[in-house]
C-alpha positions in Angstrom: -15.5 3.1 -17.2 -13.4 6.1 -17.9 -10.8 7.2 -15.3 -12.2 10.7 -15.4 -15.2 9.7 -13.4 -13.1 8.9 -10.3 -13.9 11.4 -7.5 -11.6 13.9 -5.9 -11.7 11.8 -2.7 -10.0 8.9 -4.5 -7.5 11.4 -6.0 -6.6 12.6 -2.5 -6.3 9.0 -1.2 -4.0 8.3 -4.2 -1.7 11.2 -3.3 -1.8 10.4 0.4 -0.8 6.8 -0.3 1.9 7.8 -2.7 3.4 10.3 -0.1 3.4 7.8 2.7 5.0 5.0 0.7 7.4 7.4 -0.9 8.6 8.4 2.6 9.2 4.8 3.6 11.2 4.2 0.4 13.3 7.3 0.9 14.0 6.5 4.5 15.2 3.0 3.6 17.7 4.6 1.3 18.6 7.2 3.9 19.3 4.6 6.5 21.7 2.9 4.1 23.4 6.3 3.7 22.7 6.5 -0.1 22.8 9.6 -2.4 19.9 12.0 -3.0 19.4 10.4 -6.4 18.9 7.0 -4.8 16.5 8.5 -2.2 14.4 10.0 -5.1 14.5 6.6 -7.0 13.4 4.7 -3.9 10.7 7.3 -3.1 9.3 7.0 -6.7 9.4 3.2 -7.0 7.9 2.7 -3.6 5.2 5.3 -4.1 4.0 4.3 -7.5 5.0 0.6 -7.7 1.6 -0.9 -6.6 -0.5 1.6 -8.5 1.5 1.0 -11.7 1.1 -2.7 -11.6 -2.6 -2.3 -11.0 -3.1 0.1 -13.9 -1.2 -2.2 -16.3 -3.3 -5.2 -15.2 -6.7 -3.5 -15.6 -5.8 -1.7 -18.8 -5.8 1.8 -17.4 -3.4 4.7 -18.2 -0.6 4.4 -15.7 -1.7 7.0 -13.1 1.6 8.8 -12.4 2.3 9.3 -16.1 -1.0 11.2 -16.6 -1.0 13.0 -13.2 1.8 15.6 -13.0 1.6 15.9 -9.2 2.6 12.3 -8.3 6.3 12.6 -9.4 6.4 16.1 -7.7 5.2 14.6 -4.5 7.8 11.8 -4.6 10.5 14.3 -5.3 9.4 16.6 -2.4 9.2 13.6 0.0 12.7 12.5 -1.0 14.0 16.1 -0.4 12.2 16.1 3.0 13.8 12.8 4.0 17.2 14.1 2.8 17.1 17.1 5.1 15.8 15.3 8.2 17.7 13.0 10.6 16.6 9.4 10.4 16.4 9.3 14.2 13.1 11.2 13.8 11.6 8.1 12.3 12.7 5.5 14.7 10.2 3.4 16.6 6.7 2.5 15.4 5.6 5.9 13.9 6.7 5.0 10.4 5.1 1.5 10.6 1.8 3.2 11.7 2.0 5.7 8.9 2.8 2.9 6.4 -0.3 1.1 7.7 -2.5 4.1 7.0 -1.1 4.3 3.5 -1.6 0.6 3.0 -5.3 0.8 3.9 -5.9 3.9 1.8 -4.1 2.5 -1.2 -6.0 -0.8 -0.9 -9.3 1.1 -1.0 -8.1 3.2 -3.9 -6.9 0.2 -5.9 -10.1 -1.8 -5.5 -12.3 1.2 -6.2 -10.4 2.0 -9.4 -10.7 -1.7 -10.5 -14.4 -1.6 -10.0 -14.6 1.6 -12.0 -13.0 -0.3 -14.9 -15.4 -3.1 -14.7 -13.1 -5.7 -13.0 -15.1 -8.5 -11.3 -15.4 -8.8 -7.5 -12.5 -11.1 -6.6 -10.0 -9.6 -9.0 -11.0 -6.1 -7.8 -10.1 -7.1 -4.2 -6.8 -8.5 -5.4 -6.1 -5.3 -7.3 -6.6 -3.5 -4.0 -4.1 -5.8 -2.3 -1.5 -5.4 -5.0 -1.9 -1.6 -5.0 -1.3 -1.5 -1.2 1.5 -4.0 -0.9 3.5 -4.2 -4.2 5.5 -0.9 -3.7 6.8 -2.0 -0.3 7.7 -5.4 -1.6 9.7 -3.8 -4.5 11.4 -1.5 -2.1 12.5 -4.3 0.2 13.8 -6.4 -2.7 15.8 -3.6 -4.2 17.3 -2.7 -0.7 18.1 -6.4 0.0 15.9 -6.5 3.0 13.6 -9.3 4.1 10.2 -8.7 2.4 7.1 -8.1 4.5 5.7 -11.2 2.8 8.3 -13.3 4.6 7.1 -12.2 8.0 3.9 -13.6 9.7 2.6 -10.2 10.9 -0.7 -9.0 9.6 0.0 -6.8 6.6 -1.4 -8.2 3.4 -4.4 -9.3 5.5 -5.1 -5.7 6.5 -5.0 -4.7 2.8 -7.3 -7.5 1.9 -9.8 -6.4 4.6 -9.8 -2.8 3.4 -10.2 -3.9 -0.2 -12.9 -6.4 0.5 -15.0 -4.0 2.6 -14.8 -1.4 -0.1 -15.8 -3.8 -2.9 -18.8 -5.3 -1.0 -19.9 -2.0 0.4 -19.9 -0.5 -3.1 -21.8 -3.4 -4.5 -24.4 -3.0 -1.7 -25.1 0.5 -2.9 -23.9 2.2 0.3 -22.9 5.8 -0.1 -19.3 5.6 -1.5 -17.9 8.2 0.8 -18.8 6.2 3.9 -17.6 3.0 2.3 -14.2 4.4 1.5 -13.8 5.9 5.0 -15.0 2.8 6.8 -12.9 0.4 4.7 -9.8 2.6 5.2 -10.4 2.8 9.0 -11.0 -1.0 9.2 -7.8 -1.9 7.3 -5.8 0.6 9.3 -7.2 -0.5 12.6 -6.2 -4.1 11.9 -2.7 -3.1 10.9 -2.4 -0.9 14.0 -3.5 -3.7 16.2 -1.0 -6.0 14.6 1.8 -3.5 15.2 0.7 -2.8 18.8 0.0 -6.4 19.9 2.3 -8.2 17.5 -0.7 -10.0 15.9 0.3 -12.6 13.3 -1.1 -15.4 11.3 -0.1 -19.0 12.3 3.0 -20.1 10.4 3.5 -23.4 8.6 4.6 -26.2 10.9 6.2 -29.3 9.3 5.3 -31.5 12.2 1.7 -30.5 11.9 1.6 -31.2 8.2 3.4 -34.6 8.5 0.9 -37.6 8.7 1.1 -39.7 11.8 3.5 -42.6 11.6 2.2 -45.4 13.7 
């Protein structure tokens, strides 16, 4: 289906996710004491990375090429980060904001995939990619350990938000409520993971090795 049928709610989710992820990218560059150009680049690549991969995979026009506001938002966020001290963003606040962007972006990605006729499981995966790929690209470029290499619940929160959105949409529930509920569920799981250090069990070589007797 054509991209023009997407509702204003999804457009706002899109810009909110872009803004939050752009801020995390700009702050990574700021903490490394990089130039304003680098802050802008990190803000853009983090903000649009996941959505760009999604659009290329589902055959949609790349969203930030057709929407003039996305690049403007990334530039504005980079300037904001440039003129604020990084100590403002210490602690868990940025991780919590990133969790909100993660959930919103996962909902957006899966909803857009459904609009383009993508089947259920790939649509969920498109939500996960939309929510996580920008942060992964940011960490790789900055030479930091990727979130994928840590056991804490991150991708799982995106998968929860995307799954609830897809199945709620297929059940015919009012889309507004599906989007809100899926975003809140994904964010709640991510917030709980941050607050209580929730994590998936990691691989244990001793558990995997057959008994030698």
